[in-house]
N, C-alpha and C positions, 0 to 999 in steps of 0.2 A: 589130692596130695600128697599123699603117702607115698602114691605109685613114684610120682614125681621127684622126691627128695630121694627114695629108693636107689634110682637111676642116678642119681649126682656121683660123679669118681671123687672119695672122700678125700684125697692129696689135692684138688683143685677145689674141693668146696673149701679146705682149712687154710690153701693159702690165699684163696679170693679175700679170705677176711683178715688177712693181716694188714695193719696200718700203713696204707700209702698214699696217705692226705699228703696233700703239697707243705715241703718244708718238713716231714717226716722223718726223711735220711737226715738230715742236718742237725736235726735235734736228738737224733740217735746217737751221730757221732760225737754231739758235745755231752751226751748222757755216760757214753761210753764207760768210762769208769767208775761212775755212781753202780752201774749193774755188776761191772765184773768185782767189786769191792764189795757188794752185800752177798751176790753169790761166795764170793773167798771168803767172806768171815762164817755163812752157814757150813761150808764142805770144808774147812780149816778147823771151825770147833767140832765139827764131827770125827775128825781125825783126834782132834783134843782127847776127847772123851773116850774115844777107843783105844787113847795112849793110856789114860788113865783107868780105865776097867782094867788094862793087861797090869796096869802097877799095882790095882788093888785085887787082883786073881794071884799075881804072883806074893804080896803079902799073905792074904789068905791061904794060902797053900803052905807057905813057910810055918805060920803060926799053928797049922793041921800038924804037921810034921814035928814040930818043935825046936824047928831050925831056925838061926837068926836071920833073918832077909838080908843083912848088910856083912853076911860074912863070905859072899863073893861080890861082883863085878856086876851082876844082873841087875840089880835093885840101883844101881848107880846108873846105866845102861837105862833103864827105862825110866828114870827119872829127866833123866838129859834129852832121851826122845821123846818126853810130855813137853818140855821145856821149849824146847824147837818146836814144838807144835805150838803152843802158846804163843812164842814169837811170830810165826805166820797167822791167827789171831789177830794179835796185836794191829801189826802190818796194816792189815785191811780194816781193822775198826780204825785207825788212823787215816787211812786213804778216804775210806766214806765220811768221815769226820770234816775232811779237807774238803772235799769234791761240793758236799751239801754245805758247807760253811756255818757248820754246828757250833755252838759252844762248849767251852770244856764240859763233859759228863759231870753229873752232880754226884759226887761219890755219896755213899750211902756206906758208910763205916761199919753197921750192923746190918748188913741183907738178911734178908728172911725169905732167902731162896732155899728151900727143902725137896730136891737135892737141888743143889746149883748148876749141875751137870745138864739136868732135864729141862729148868730154867733157858740155860743157854742154848738149847736146842730149840725150841719150843721158839723162843721169842726171836732168837737169828732167823728162823723159816718166817715169822708173821713182818719181820722188817723187810725181807726179801720180797714179800709179796706187795709191801706197801711201795717200796722200789720201781718192782716191775710195772705197779700203777701209775708212780709218778712219771715213769718215762713213758711208755707205752699208752696210756691212757694219758698223758699229759696233764696230771692232776697232779698240778703244782699247787693246790691247797692243802698236798699231802703232809707239806714239808715241818708243821708243828707234830703230829703223829709219826715221822720217822724218829725227829727229835726225842720223842718220848720212847720208843721204843729203844733205838739205841741208847740211851741212859738204863733203862732194865738190861738190855742185855750185856752191854758194858759192866753193869755192878755184878751181874751173875758171873761173867767172866771173871772179876777180881774177885769173887766169892770163891770161884774152884780153884784160882792161883794160890787164895791164904788157906781155905780149910784142907786141900786134896794135894797141893805141891808144896807149901811153907815156903813160898817166894814172893817177890814182891814184883808191880807190874814194871819199876826201873831195871830189877836186875835181870827180868825177859827182852825189856829196851836195848840194854846193853848186851845181852847175849845174841839177842836179833842182828843188831849192829855188826857185832862180829862175825855171824852166821853171814849175812848180806854180802860185808865188805869185803871176805875170799871167795865168796860164790860170783861178785861181779867186780872185780879190783879197778876198773876203771869207772866205778861209781854209778853206772847205766847198763839197765835189764838189756841182754839179748835175748834172742828166742835158741841159738847156739849154746851158750853158755849157761842157760836155762838146763836145756835136756843133755848136757854133757856133766852137769855135774858131779863131784866126787861123792858127796854125802847122801 
């Protein structure tokens, strides 16, 4: 059996094992935005965390040099970039909640996520894994698990906003509305406008 397996073309081996059941394509089309939003949460959360790490690194460098981090525009630029990234994360959280028809997240006013950035990264990965199983294995029974992970990830996100950026979710929402209104003046996404954006 080992010799027979070794002779198999690995690309064909993998592609033969994709879900090609009857109705799978229609189901995948219906789930497109579910997958898109889960991927978006994870990738944008990573970009947010990288922005925060750059911000922390800049503050630390200023402290070591004895300089005021607010004496130039670098701090302002770094905070603005992080808030813009936070807006992208919030966008995908909102789409995922809408696509799965999830209830409003239960907000934990005193979250115990230390550090919140690690929790956001980890739970966003777990959330994507659950959405992947929901979509590609037709595991509709996982919706409750998705809600639980969504709530944890969203609360970690809120903790990042409060602890690291000192902003509220409402402020991030407003900034993102302004940014997306400028990017898509007709109110609709187009790939051309997305590719040719100015910021």
